[in-house]
PDB file of N, CA, C and O in Angstrom, chain B, residues numbered from 101:
ATOM      1  N   UNK B 101     -39.564   0.756  14.964  1.00  0.00           N
ATOM      2  CA  UNK B 101     -38.262   1.430  16.796  1.00  0.00           C
ATOM      3  C   UNK B 101     -37.073  -0.045  16.388  1.00  0.00           C
ATOM      4  O   UNK B 101     -37.265  -1.219  16.072  1.00  0.00           O
ATOM      5  N   UNK B 102     -35.533   1.029  16.668  1.00  0.00           N
ATOM      6  CA  UNK B 102     -34.903   0.410  15.973  1.00  0.00           C
ATOM      7  C   UNK B 102     -34.331  -0.607  18.111  1.00  0.00           C
ATOM      8  O   UNK B 102     -34.415  -0.128  19.242  1.00  0.00           O
ATOM      9  N   UNK B 103     -33.893  -1.855  17.688  1.00  0.00           N
ATOM     10  CA  UNK B 103     -33.058  -2.802  19.328  1.00  0.00           C
ATOM     11  C   UNK B 103     -31.615  -2.106  18.976  1.00  0.00           C
ATOM     12  O   UNK B 103     -31.017  -2.017  17.904  1.00  0.00           O
ATOM     13  N   UNK B 104     -31.295  -1.658  20.261  1.00  0.00           N
ATOM     14  CA  UNK B 104     -29.965  -0.987  20.259  1.00  0.00           C
ATOM     15  C   UNK B 104     -29.451  -2.205  21.166  1.00  0.00           C
ATOM     16  O   UNK B 104     -30.118  -2.707  22.071  1.00  0.00           O
ATOM     17  N   UNK B 105     -28.607  -2.467  20.916  1.00  0.00           N
ATOM     18  CA  UNK B 105     -27.491  -3.549  22.210  1.00  0.00           C
ATOM     19  C   UNK B 105     -27.207  -2.701  22.919  1.00  0.00           C
ATOM     20  O   UNK B 105     -27.112  -1.526  22.566  1.00  0.00           O
ATOM     21  N   UNK B 106     -26.988  -3.181  24.216  1.00  0.00           N
ATOM     22  CA  UNK B 106     -26.056  -2.796  25.439  1.00  0.00           C
ATOM     23  C   UNK B 106     -25.274  -3.265  25.422  1.00  0.00           C
ATOM     24  O   UNK B 106     -24.670  -3.001  26.461  1.00  0.00           O
ATOM     25  N   UNK B 107     -24.486  -4.240  24.557  1.00  0.00           N
ATOM     26  CA  UNK B 107     -23.082  -4.142  24.921  1.00  0.00           C
ATOM     27  C   UNK B 107     -22.006  -2.866  24.414  1.00  0.00           C
ATOM     28  O   UNK B 107     -22.114  -1.954  23.594  1.00  0.00           O
ATOM     29  N   UNK B 108     -20.784  -3.370  25.471  1.00  0.00           N
ATOM     30  CA  UNK B 108     -19.656  -2.535  25.253  1.00  0.00           C
ATOM     31  C   UNK B 108     -18.913  -2.602  24.048  1.00  0.00           C
ATOM     32  O   UNK B 108     -18.631  -3.561  23.329  1.00  0.00           O
ATOM     33  N   UNK B 109     -18.741  -1.803  23.997  1.00  0.00           N
ATOM     34  CA  UNK B 109     -17.725  -1.583  22.537  1.00  0.00           C
ATOM     35  C   UNK B 109     -16.389  -1.684  22.929  1.00  0.00           C
ATOM     36  O   UNK B 109     -15.962  -1.810  24.077  1.00  0.00           O
ATOM     37  N   UNK B 110     -15.728  -1.615  21.826  1.00  0.00           N
ATOM     38  CA  UNK B 110     -14.067  -1.749  21.874  1.00  0.00           C
ATOM     39  C   UNK B 110     -13.896  -0.769  20.855  1.00  0.00           C
ATOM     40  O   UNK B 110     -14.694  -0.563  19.941  1.00  0.00           O
ATOM     41  N   UNK B 111     -12.372   0.075  21.132  1.00  0.00           N
ATOM     42  CA  UNK B 111     -12.427   0.654  19.884  1.00  0.00           C
ATOM     43  C   UNK B 111     -10.329   0.898  19.697  1.00  0.00           C
ATOM     44  O   UNK B 111      -9.707   1.926  19.965  1.00  0.00           O
ATOM     45  N   UNK B 112      -9.988   0.109  19.387  1.00  0.00           N
ATOM     46  CA  UNK B 112      -8.448   0.525  19.038  1.00  0.00           C
ATOM     47  C   UNK B 112      -7.992   1.720  18.081  1.00  0.00           C
ATOM     48  O   UNK B 112      -8.571   1.820  17.000  1.00  0.00           O
ATOM     49  N   UNK B 113      -7.024   2.600  18.401  1.00  0.00           N
ATOM     50  CA  UNK B 113      -6.439   3.651  17.436  1.00  0.00           C
ATOM     51  C   UNK B 113      -4.947   3.616  18.104  1.00  0.00           C
ATOM     52  O   UNK B 113      -4.572   3.807  19.261  1.00  0.00           O
ATOM     53  N   UNK B 114      -4.013   3.183  16.481  1.00  0.00           N
ATOM     54  CA  UNK B 114      -2.270   3.059  16.971  1.00  0.00           C
ATOM     55  C   UNK B 114      -1.907   4.868  17.087  1.00  0.00           C
ATOM     56  O   UNK B 114      -2.474   5.939  16.870  1.00  0.00           O
ATOM     57  N   UNK B 115      -0.868   4.458  17.468  1.00  0.00           N
ATOM     58  CA  UNK B 115      -0.067   5.495  18.760  1.00  0.00           C
ATOM     59  C   UNK B 115       1.031   5.097  18.575  1.00  0.00           C
ATOM     60  O   UNK B 115       1.553   3.982  18.546  1.00  0.00           O
ATOM     61  N   UNK B 116       1.450   6.371  18.414  1.00  0.00           N
ATOM     62  CA  UNK B 116       3.299   6.830  17.542  1.00  0.00           C
ATOM     63  C   UNK B 116       3.961   6.245  19.315  1.00  0.00           C
ATOM     64  O   UNK B 116       4.548   5.166  19.390  1.00  0.00           O
ATOM     65  N   UNK B 117       3.838   6.745  20.035  1.00  0.00           N
ATOM     66  CA  UNK B 117       4.559   7.009  21.347  1.00  0.00           C
ATOM     67  C   UNK B 117       4.096   6.827  22.698  1.00  0.00           C
ATOM     68  O   UNK B 117       3.198   7.507  23.195  1.00  0.00           O
ATOM     69  N   UNK B 118       4.752   5.847  23.325  1.00  0.00           N
ATOM     70  CA  UNK B 118       3.586   5.287  24.491  1.00  0.00           C
ATOM     71  C   UNK B 118       4.927   5.556  26.163  1.00  0.00           C
ATOM     72  O   UNK B 118       6.102   5.278  26.404  1.00  0.00           O
ATOM     73  N   UNK B 119       4.036   6.078  26.721  1.00  0.00           N
ATOM     74  CA  UNK B 119       4.345   6.883  27.954  1.00  0.00           C
ATOM     75  C   UNK B 119       4.546   6.030  28.749  1.00  0.00           C
ATOM     76  O   UNK B 119       3.588   5.266  28.867  1.00  0.00           O
ATOM     77  N   UNK B 120       5.882   5.684  29.724  1.00  0.00           N
ATOM     78  CA  UNK B 120       6.057   4.608  31.141  1.00  0.00           C
ATOM     79  C   UNK B 120       5.239   4.226  31.619  1.00  0.00           C
ATOM     80  O   UNK B 120       5.339   3.142  32.194  1.00  0.00           O
ATOM     81  N   UNK B 121       3.976   4.972  31.609  1.00  0.00           N
ATOM     82  CA  UNK B 121       3.333   4.564  32.983  1.00  0.00           C
ATOM     83  C   UNK B 121       2.027   3.872  32.373  1.00  0.00           C
ATOM     84  O   UNK B 121       0.929   3.940  32.925  1.00  0.00           O
ATOM     85  N   UNK B 122       2.258   3.222  31.213  1.00  0.00           N
ATOM     86  CA  UNK B 122       1.149   2.490  30.388  1.00  0.00           C
ATOM     87  C   UNK B 122       1.466   1.184  30.704  1.00  0.00           C
ATOM     88  O   UNK B 122       2.624   0.870  30.979  1.00  0.00           O
ATOM     89  N   UNK B 123       0.237   0.110  30.690  1.00  0.00           N
ATOM     90  CA  UNK B 123       0.535  -1.195  30.531  1.00  0.00           C
ATOM     91  C   UNK B 123       0.039  -1.715  29.266  1.00  0.00           C
ATOM     92  O   UNK B 123      -1.119  -1.769  28.851  1.00  0.00           O
ATOM     93  N   UNK B 124       2.013  -2.388  28.301  1.00  0.00           N
ATOM     94  CA  UNK B 124       1.477  -2.341  27.121  1.00  0.00           C
ATOM     95  C   UNK B 124       1.572  -4.358  27.253  1.00  0.00           C
ATOM     96  O   UNK B 124       2.330  -4.856  28.085  1.00  0.00           O
ATOM     97  N   UNK B 125       0.973  -4.977  26.607  1.00  0.00           N
ATOM     98  CA  UNK B 125       0.839  -6.478  27.103  1.00  0.00           C
ATOM     99  C   UNK B 125       0.980  -6.826  24.798  1.00  0.00           C
ATOM    100  O   UNK B 125      -0.069  -6.735  24.161  1.00  0.00           O
ATOM    101  N   UNK B 126       1.913  -7.060  24.269  1.00  0.00           N
ATOM    102  CA  UNK B 126       2.011  -7.678  22.966  1.00  0.00           C
ATOM    103  C   UNK B 126       1.196  -8.472  22.670  1.00  0.00           C
ATOM    104  O   UNK B 126       0.949  -9.431  23.401  1.00  0.00           O
ATOM    105  N   UNK B 127       0.583  -8.257  21.524  1.00  0.00           N
ATOM    106  CA  UNK B 127      -1.139  -9.703  21.670  1.00  0.00           C
ATOM    107  C   UNK B 127      -0.905 -11.332  21.559  1.00  0.00           C
ATOM    108  O   UNK B 127      -1.867 -12.081  21.394  1.00  0.00           O
ATOM    109  N   UNK B 128      -0.018 -11.654  21.627  1.00  0.00           N
ATOM    110  CA  UNK B 128       1.047 -12.421  21.711  1.00  0.00           C
ATOM    111  C   UNK B 128       0.071 -13.510  23.003  1.00  0.00           C
ATOM    112  O   UNK B 128      -0.396 -14.643  22.881  1.00  0.00           O
ATOM    113  N   UNK B 129       0.067 -12.338  24.428  1.00  0.00           N
ATOM    114  CA  UNK B 129       0.154 -12.441  25.215  1.00  0.00           C
ATOM    115  C   UNK B 129      -1.354 -12.960  25.481  1.00  0.00           C
ATOM    116  O   UNK B 129      -1.673 -14.043  25.972  1.00  0.00           O
ATOM    117  N   UNK B 130      -2.042 -12.119  25.119  1.00  0.00           N
ATOM    118  CA  UNK B 130      -3.645 -12.083  24.676  1.00  0.00           C
ATOM    119  C   UNK B 130      -4.023 -13.724  24.847  1.00  0.00           C
ATOM    120  O   UNK B 130      -3.184 -14.615  24.711  1.00  0.00           O
ATOM    121  N   UNK B 131      -6.032 -14.045  25.303  1.00  0.00           N
ATOM    122  CA  UNK B 131      -6.504 -15.635  25.133  1.00  0.00           C
ATOM    123  C   UNK B 131      -6.752 -15.163  23.770  1.00  0.00           C
ATOM    124  O   UNK B 131      -6.893 -14.010  23.364  1.00  0.00           O
ATOM    125  N   UNK B 132      -6.785 -16.520  23.008  1.00  0.00           N
ATOM    126  CA  UNK B 132      -7.295 -16.727  21.772  1.00  0.00           C
ATOM    127  C   UNK B 132      -8.522 -16.042  21.297  1.00  0.00           C
ATOM    128  O   UNK B 132      -8.581 -15.779  20.096  1.00  0.00           O
ATOM    129  N   UNK B 133      -9.611 -15.685  22.149  1.00  0.00           N
ATOM    130  CA  UNK B 133     -10.954 -15.030  22.579  1.00  0.00           C
ATOM    131  C   UNK B 133     -10.412 -13.649  21.599  1.00  0.00           C
ATOM    132  O   UNK B 133     -10.598 -13.295  20.434  1.00  0.00           O
ATOM    133  N   UNK B 134      -9.472 -12.990  23.049  1.00  0.00           N
ATOM    134  CA  UNK B 134      -9.441 -11.568  22.958  1.00  0.00           C
ATOM    135  C   UNK B 134      -8.427 -11.132  21.911  1.00  0.00           C
ATOM    136  O   UNK B 134      -8.431  -9.941  21.600  1.00  0.00           O
ATOM    137  N   UNK B 135      -7.771 -11.755  21.471  1.00  0.00           N
ATOM    138  CA  UNK B 135      -6.788 -11.751  20.551  1.00  0.00           C
ATOM    139  C   UNK B 135      -7.225 -12.093  18.685  1.00  0.00           C
ATOM    140  O   UNK B 135      -6.571 -11.616  17.758  1.00  0.00           O
ATOM    141  N   UNK B 136      -8.270 -12.870  18.536  1.00  0.00           N
ATOM    142  CA  UNK B 136      -9.436 -12.761  17.719  1.00  0.00           C
ATOM    143  C   UNK B 136      -9.851 -11.243  17.680  1.00  0.00           C
ATOM    144  O   UNK B 136      -9.489 -10.341  16.925  1.00  0.00           O
ATOM    145  N   UNK B 137     -10.743 -11.255  18.759  1.00  0.00           N
ATOM    146  CA  UNK B 137     -11.439  -9.955  18.567  1.00  0.00           C
ATOM    147  C   UNK B 137     -10.680  -8.658  18.041  1.00  0.00           C
ATOM    148  O   UNK B 137     -11.236  -7.822  17.328  1.00  0.00           O
ATOM    149  N   UNK B 138      -9.315  -8.568  18.474  1.00  0.00           N
ATOM    150  CA  UNK B 138      -8.324  -7.251  18.238  1.00  0.00           C
ATOM    151  C   UNK B 138      -8.591  -7.526  16.587  1.00  0.00           C
ATOM    152  O   UNK B 138      -9.392  -6.971  15.835  1.00  0.00           O
ATOM    153  N   UNK B 139      -7.573  -8.636  16.310  1.00  0.00           N
ATOM    154  CA  UNK B 139      -7.605  -8.771  14.685  1.00  0.00           C
ATOM    155  C   UNK B 139      -8.852  -8.132  13.867  1.00  0.00           C
ATOM    156  O   UNK B 139      -8.661  -7.619  12.764  1.00  0.00           O
ATOM    157  N   UNK B 140     -10.224  -8.192  14.501  1.00  0.00           N
ATOM    158  CA  UNK B 140     -11.248  -8.324  13.809  1.00  0.00           C
ATOM    159  C   UNK B 140     -11.485  -6.599  13.936  1.00  0.00           C
ATOM    160  O   UNK B 140     -11.987  -5.884  13.068  1.00  0.00           O
ATOM    161  N   UNK B 141     -10.966  -6.170  15.286  1.00  0.00           N
ATOM    162  CA  UNK B 141     -11.349  -4.694  15.190  1.00  0.00           C
ATOM    163  C   UNK B 141     -10.248  -3.490  14.498  1.00  0.00           C
ATOM    164  O   UNK B 141     -10.612  -2.456  13.937  1.00  0.00           O
ATOM    165  N   UNK B 142      -9.240  -3.810  14.649  1.00  0.00           N
ATOM    166  CA  UNK B 142      -8.452  -3.412  13.559  1.00  0.00           C
ATOM    167  C   UNK B 142      -8.038  -3.460  11.830  1.00  0.00           C
ATOM    168  O   UNK B 142      -7.296  -2.727  11.176  1.00  0.00           O
ATOM    169  N   UNK B 143      -8.898  -4.703  11.414  1.00  0.00           N
ATOM    170  CA  UNK B 143      -9.386  -4.902  10.195  1.00  0.00           C
ATOM    171  C   UNK B 143     -10.707  -3.749   9.861  1.00  0.00           C
ATOM    172  O   UNK B 143     -10.947  -3.116   8.833  1.00  0.00           O
ATOM    173  N   UNK B 144     -11.416  -3.786  11.177  1.00  0.00           N
ATOM    174  CA  UNK B 144     -12.361  -3.346  10.600  1.00  0.00           C
ATOM    175  C   UNK B 144     -12.924  -2.077  10.544  1.00  0.00           C
ATOM    176  O   UNK B 144     -13.947  -1.566  10.088  1.00  0.00           O
ATOM    177  N   UNK B 145     -11.409  -1.548  11.472  1.00  0.00           N
ATOM    178  CA  UNK B 145     -11.510  -0.100  11.668  1.00  0.00           C
ATOM    179  C   UNK B 145     -12.368   0.733  12.311  1.00  0.00           C
ATOM    180  O   UNK B 145     -12.554   1.873  11.886  1.00  0.00           O
ATOM    181  N   UNK B 146     -12.995   0.258  13.418  1.00  0.00           N
ATOM    182  CA  UNK B 146     -14.865   0.494  14.009  1.00  0.00           C
ATOM    183  C   UNK B 146     -14.420   0.551  15.243  1.00  0.00           C
ATOM    184  O   UNK B 146     -13.259   0.664  15.637  1.00  0.00           O
ATOM    185  N   UNK B 147     -15.662   0.446  15.991  1.00  0.00           N
ATOM    186  CA  UNK B 147     -16.267  -0.038  16.859  1.00  0.00           C
ATOM    187  C   UNK B 147     -16.962  -0.775  17.228  1.00  0.00           C
ATOM    188  O   UNK B 147     -18.027  -0.190  17.429  1.00  0.00           O
ATOM    189  N   UNK B 148     -17.066  -2.104  17.544  1.00  0.00           N
ATOM    190  CA  UNK B 148     -17.335  -3.655  17.862  1.00  0.00           C
ATOM    191  C   UNK B 148     -17.867  -3.902  18.690  1.00  0.00           C
ATOM    192  O   UNK B 148     -17.044  -3.650  19.570  1.00  0.00           O
ATOM    193  N   UNK B 149     -18.817  -4.286  19.227  1.00  0.00           N
ATOM    194  CA  UNK B 149     -19.254  -4.850  20.072  1.00  0.00           C
ATOM    195  C   UNK B 149     -18.440  -5.948  21.245  1.00  0.00           C
ATOM    196  O   UNK B 149     -17.906  -6.898  20.672  1.00  0.00           O
ATOM    197  N   UNK B 150     -18.311  -5.947  22.462  1.00  0.00           N
ATOM    198  CA  UNK B 150     -17.629  -7.444  22.904  1.00  0.00           C
ATOM    199  C   UNK B 150     -17.930  -7.762  23.945  1.00  0.00           C
ATOM    200  O   UNK B 150     -18.520  -7.044  24.752  1.00  0.00           O
ATOM    201  N   UNK B 151     -17.436  -9.363  24.187  1.00  0.00           N
ATOM    202  CA  UNK B 151     -18.278 -10.283  24.870  1.00  0.00           C
ATOM    203  C   UNK B 151     -17.657  -9.530  26.592  1.00  0.00           C
ATOM    204  O   UNK B 151     -16.539  -9.024  26.690  1.00  0.00           O
ATOM    205  N   UNK B 152     -18.582  -9.615  27.696  1.00  0.00           N
ATOM    206  CA  UNK B 152     -18.102  -9.493  28.476  1.00  0.00           C
ATOM    207  C   UNK B 152     -16.596 -10.427  29.734  1.00  0.00           C
ATOM    208  O   UNK B 152     -16.034 -10.211  30.808  1.00  0.00           O
ATOM    209  N   UNK B 153     -16.599 -11.128  28.977  1.00  0.00           N
ATOM    210  CA  UNK B 153     -14.894 -11.863  29.740  1.00  0.00           C
ATOM    211  C   UNK B 153     -13.840 -10.857  28.850  1.00  0.00           C
ATOM    212  O   UNK B 153     -12.915 -10.160  29.268  1.00  0.00           O
ATOM    213  N   UNK B 154     -14.563 -11.139  26.853  1.00  0.00           N
ATOM    214  CA  UNK B 154     -12.765 -10.589  26.346  1.00  0.00           C
ATOM    215  C   UNK B 154     -12.708  -9.125  26.667  1.00  0.00           C
ATOM    216  O   UNK B 154     -11.807  -8.547  26.059  1.00  0.00           O
ATOM    217  N   UNK B 155     -13.702  -8.091  27.757  1.00  0.00           N
ATOM    218  CA  UNK B 155     -13.272  -6.985  27.941  1.00  0.00           C
ATOM    219  C   UNK B 155     -12.587  -7.015  29.468  1.00  0.00           C
ATOM    220  O   UNK B 155     -11.700  -6.271  29.886  1.00  0.00           O
ATOM    221  N   UNK B 156     -13.327  -8.196  30.238  1.00  0.00           N
ATOM    222  CA  UNK B 156     -12.251  -7.896  31.321  1.00  0.00           C
ATOM    223  C   UNK B 156     -11.181  -8.105  31.006  1.00  0.00           C
ATOM    224  O   UNK B 156     -10.272  -7.659  31.706  1.00  0.00           O
ATOM    225  N   UNK B 157     -10.854  -8.962  29.681  1.00  0.00           N
ATOM    226  CA  UNK B 157      -9.571  -8.957  29.982  1.00  0.00           C
ATOM    227  C   UNK B 157      -8.932  -7.600  28.841  1.00  0.00           C
ATOM    228  O   UNK B 157      -7.707  -7.496  28.771  1.00  0.00           O
ATOM    229  N   UNK B 158      -9.456  -7.016  28.338  1.00  0.00           N
ATOM    230  CA  UNK B 158      -9.073  -6.269  27.621  1.00  0.00           C
ATOM    231  C   UNK B 158      -8.250  -4.630  28.305  1.00  0.00           C
ATOM    232  O   UNK B 158      -7.138  -4.127  28.146  1.00  0.00           O
ATOM    233  N   UNK B 159      -9.724  -4.156  29.234  1.00  0.00           N
ATOM    234  CA  UNK B 159      -9.377  -3.136  30.165  1.00  0.00           C
ATOM    235  C   UNK B 159      -8.446  -3.215  31.361  1.00  0.00           C
ATOM    236  O   UNK B 159      -8.478  -2.308  32.192  1.00  0.00           O
ATOM    237  N   UNK B 160      -7.564  -4.312  31.511  1.00  0.00           N
ATOM    238  CA  UNK B 160      -6.985  -4.968  32.251  1.00  0.00           C
ATOM    239  C   UNK B 160      -5.167  -3.726  31.550  1.00  0.00           C
ATOM    240  O   UNK B 160      -4.279  -3.144  32.174  1.00  0.00           O
ATOM    241  N   UNK B 161      -5.425  -3.866  30.291  1.00  0.00           N
ATOM    242  CA  UNK B 161      -4.074  -3.199  29.722  1.00  0.00           C
ATOM    243  C   UNK B 161      -4.416  -2.012  28.618  1.00  0.00           C
ATOM    244  O   UNK B 161      -5.308  -1.896  27.778  1.00  0.00           O
ATOM    245  N   UNK B 162      -3.257  -1.155  29.020  1.00  0.00           N
ATOM    246  CA  UNK B 162      -3.743   0.504  28.154  1.00  0.00           C
ATOM    247  C   UNK B 162      -3.537   0.032  26.809  1.00  0.00           C
ATOM    248  O   UNK B 162      -4.125   0.448  25.811  1.00  0.00           O
ATOM    249  N   UNK B 163      -2.429  -1.103  26.869  1.00  0.00           N
ATOM    250  CA  UNK B 163      -1.726  -0.440  25.170  1.00  0.00           C
ATOM    251  C   UNK B 163      -1.911  -2.319  24.975  1.00  0.00           C
ATOM    252  O   UNK B 163      -1.909  -3.224  25.810  1.00  0.00           O
ATOM    253  N   UNK B 164      -2.092  -2.308  23.131  1.00  0.00           N
ATOM    254  CA  UNK B 164      -1.701  -3.394  23.011  1.00  0.00           C
ATOM    255  C   UNK B 164      -0.559  -3.259  21.605  1.00  0.00           C
ATOM    256  O   UNK B 164      -0.919  -2.588  20.637  1.00  0.00           O
ATOM    257  N   UNK B 165       1.093  -4.090  21.600  1.00  0.00           N
ATOM    258  CA  UNK B 165       1.019  -4.456  20.422  1.00  0.00           C
ATOM    259  C   UNK B 165       1.339  -5.190  19.662  1.00  0.00           C
ATOM    260  O   UNK B 165       2.148  -6.105  19.810  1.00  0.00           O
ATOM    261  N   UNK B 166       0.506  -4.778  18.340  1.00  0.00           N
ATOM    262  CA  UNK B 166       0.319  -5.964  17.593  1.00  0.00           C
ATOM    263  C   UNK B 166       1.122  -5.182  16.169  1.00  0.00           C
ATOM    264  O   UNK B 166       2.257  -4.774  16.418  1.00  0.00           O
ATOM    265  N   UNK B 167       0.694  -4.989  14.952  1.00  0.00           N
ATOM    266  CA  UNK B 167       1.314  -4.507  13.635  1.00  0.00           C
ATOM    267  C   UNK B 167       2.159  -2.905  14.145  1.00  0.00           C
ATOM    268  O   UNK B 167       3.199  -2.321  13.838  1.00  0.00           O
ATOM    269  N   UNK B 168       1.164  -2.708  14.949  1.00  0.00           N
ATOM    270  CA  UNK B 168       1.997  -1.070  15.759  1.00  0.00           C
ATOM    271  C   UNK B 168       1.152  -1.217  17.167  1.00  0.00           C
ATOM    272  O   UNK B 168       0.173  -1.963  17.212  1.00  0.00           O
ATOM    273  N   UNK B 169       1.631  -0.387  18.429  1.00  0.00           N
ATOM    274  CA  UNK B 169       0.617   0.033  19.360  1.00  0.00           C
ATOM    275  C   UNK B 169      -0.663   0.630  18.787  1.00  0.00           C
ATOM    276  O   UNK B 169      -1.071   1.611  18.166  1.00  0.00           O
ATOM    277  N   UNK B 170      -1.096  -0.589  19.382  1.00  0.00           N
ATOM    278  CA  UNK B 170      -2.900   0.080  20.074  1.00  0.00           C
ATOM    279  C   UNK B 170      -3.592   0.741  20.981  1.00  0.00           C
ATOM    280  O   UNK B 170      -4.169  -0.189  21.544  1.00  0.00           O
ATOM    281  N   UNK B 171      -3.863   1.509  21.404  1.00  0.00           N
ATOM    282  CA  UNK B 171      -4.372   1.919  22.762  1.00  0.00           C
ATOM    283  C   UNK B 171      -5.759   0.896  22.572  1.00  0.00           C
ATOM    284  O   UNK B 171      -6.113   0.090  21.712  1.00  0.00           O
ATOM    285  N   UNK B 172      -6.177   1.260  23.515  1.00  0.00           N
ATOM    286  CA  UNK B 172      -7.618   0.142  23.977  1.00  0.00           C
ATOM    287  C   UNK B 172      -8.709   0.728  24.668  1.00  0.00           C
ATOM    288  O   UNK B 172      -8.608   0.976  25.870  1.00  0.00           O
ATOM    289  N   UNK B 173      -9.779   0.982  24.006  1.00  0.00           N
ATOM    290  CA  UNK B 173     -10.601   1.837  24.914  1.00  0.00           C
ATOM    291  C   UNK B 173     -11.700   1.629  24.802  1.00  0.00           C
ATOM    292  O   UNK B 173     -12.200   1.967  23.729  1.00  0.00           O
ATOM    293  N   UNK B 174     -12.695   0.907  25.961  1.00  0.00           N
ATOM    294  CA  UNK B 174     -13.338   0.194  25.969  1.00  0.00           C
ATOM    295  C   UNK B 174     -14.891   1.296  26.295  1.00  0.00           C
ATOM    296  O   UNK B 174     -14.696   1.890  27.355  1.00  0.00           O
ATOM    297  N   UNK B 175     -16.260   1.671  25.686  1.00  0.00           N
ATOM    298  CA  UNK B 175     -17.221   2.258  25.374  1.00  0.00           C
ATOM    299  C   UNK B 175     -18.338   1.792  25.982  1.00  0.00           C
ATOM    300  O   UNK B 175     -19.178   1.154  25.347  1.00  0.00           O
ATOM    301  N   UNK B 176     -18.481   2.099  27.463  1.00  0.00           N
ATOM    302  CA  UNK B 176     -19.663   1.479  27.928  1.00  0.00           C
ATOM    303  C   UNK B 176     -20.946   2.307  27.488  1.00  0.00           C
ATOM    304  O   UNK B 176     -21.089   3.437  27.021  1.00  0.00           O
ATOM    305  N   UNK B 177     -21.830   1.271  27.832  1.00  0.00           N
ATOM    306  CA  UNK B 177     -23.402   1.421  27.383  1.00  0.00           C
ATOM    307  C   UNK B 177     -23.956   2.310  27.958  1.00  0.00           C
ATOM    308  O   UNK B 177     -23.204   2.390  28.928  1.00  0.00           O
ATOM    309  N   UNK B 178     -24.791   3.144  28.138  1.00  0.00           N
ATOM    310  CA  UNK B 178     -25.235   4.073  28.586  1.00  0.00           C
ATOM    311  C   UNK B 178     -27.316   3.999  28.462  1.00  0.00           C
ATOM    312  O   UNK B 178     -27.730   4.052  27.304  1.00  0.00           O
ATOM    313  N   UNK B 179     -28.323   3.897  29.495  1.00  0.00           N
ATOM    314  CA  UNK B 179     -29.306   4.602  29.033  1.00  0.00           C
ATOM    315  C   UNK B 179     -29.613   5.920  28.936  1.00  0.00           C
ATOM    316  O   UNK B 179     -29.650   6.745  29.850  1.00  0.00           O
ATOM    317  N   UNK B 180     -29.816   6.064  27.858  1.00  0.00           N
ATOM    318  CA  UNK B 180     -30.377   7.985  27.616  1.00  0.00           C
ATOM    319  C   UNK B 180     -31.258   8.479  28.856  1.00  0.00           C
ATOM    320  O   UNK B 180     -30.969   9.252  29.769  1.00  0.00           O
ATOM    321  N   UNK B 181     -32.521   7.715  28.557  1.00  0.00           N
ATOM    322  CA  UNK B 181     -33.339   7.710  29.640  1.00  0.00           C
ATOM    323  C   UNK B 181     -34.648   8.737  28.622  1.00  0.00           C
ATOM    324  O   UNK B 181     -35.755   9.051  29.059  1.00  0.00           O
ATOM    325  N   UNK B 182     -34.029   9.133  27.034  1.00  0.00           N
ATOM    326  CA  UNK B 182     -35.253   8.823  26.611  1.00  0.00           C
ATOM    327  C   UNK B 182     -35.600   7.989  26.059  1.00  0.00           C
ATOM    328  O   UNK B 182     -34.875   7.195  25.459  1.00  0.00           O
ATOM    329  N   UNK B 183     -37.232   7.948  26.146  1.00  0.00           N
ATOM    330  CA  UNK B 183     -38.127   6.912  25.211  1.00  0.00           C
ATOM    331  C   UNK B 183     -38.589   7.243  24.219  1.00  0.00           C
ATOM    332  O   UNK B 183     -39.002   8.402  24.222  1.00  0.00           O
ATOM    333  N   UNK B 184     -38.786   6.304  22.682  1.00  0.00           N
ATOM    334  CA  UNK B 184     -39.245   6.987  21.799  1.00  0.00           C
ATOM    335  C   UNK B 184     -40.009   5.815  21.630  1.00  0.00           C
ATOM    336  O   UNK B 184     -39.653   4.648  21.796  1.00  0.00           O
ATOM    337  N   UNK B 185     -41.516   6.434  21.147  1.00  0.00           N
ATOM    338  CA  UNK B 185     -42.393   5.203  21.035  1.00  0.00           C
ATOM    339  C   UNK B 185     -42.327   5.198  19.511  1.00  0.00           C
ATOM    340  O   UNK B 185     -42.920   4.329  18.872  1.00  0.00           O
TER     341      UNK B 185
END
């Protein structure tokens, strides 16, 4: 049996153009914890489990400017209702 974490995960995707309606923050405007988390996500290029307080901060913004503009996507955990014994 494999244990699955129920933490949310964050994905960052580089984007070229910024629509005028999105909320953009520079990486220097984030808390140290959120900044370190985004560095990790960018360098590892994948989805990484996120702590609740970092998730709460990142969900306030659509895009973060770092070396590029990155769209922030939070993937919520969900229970499938499927049980394997």
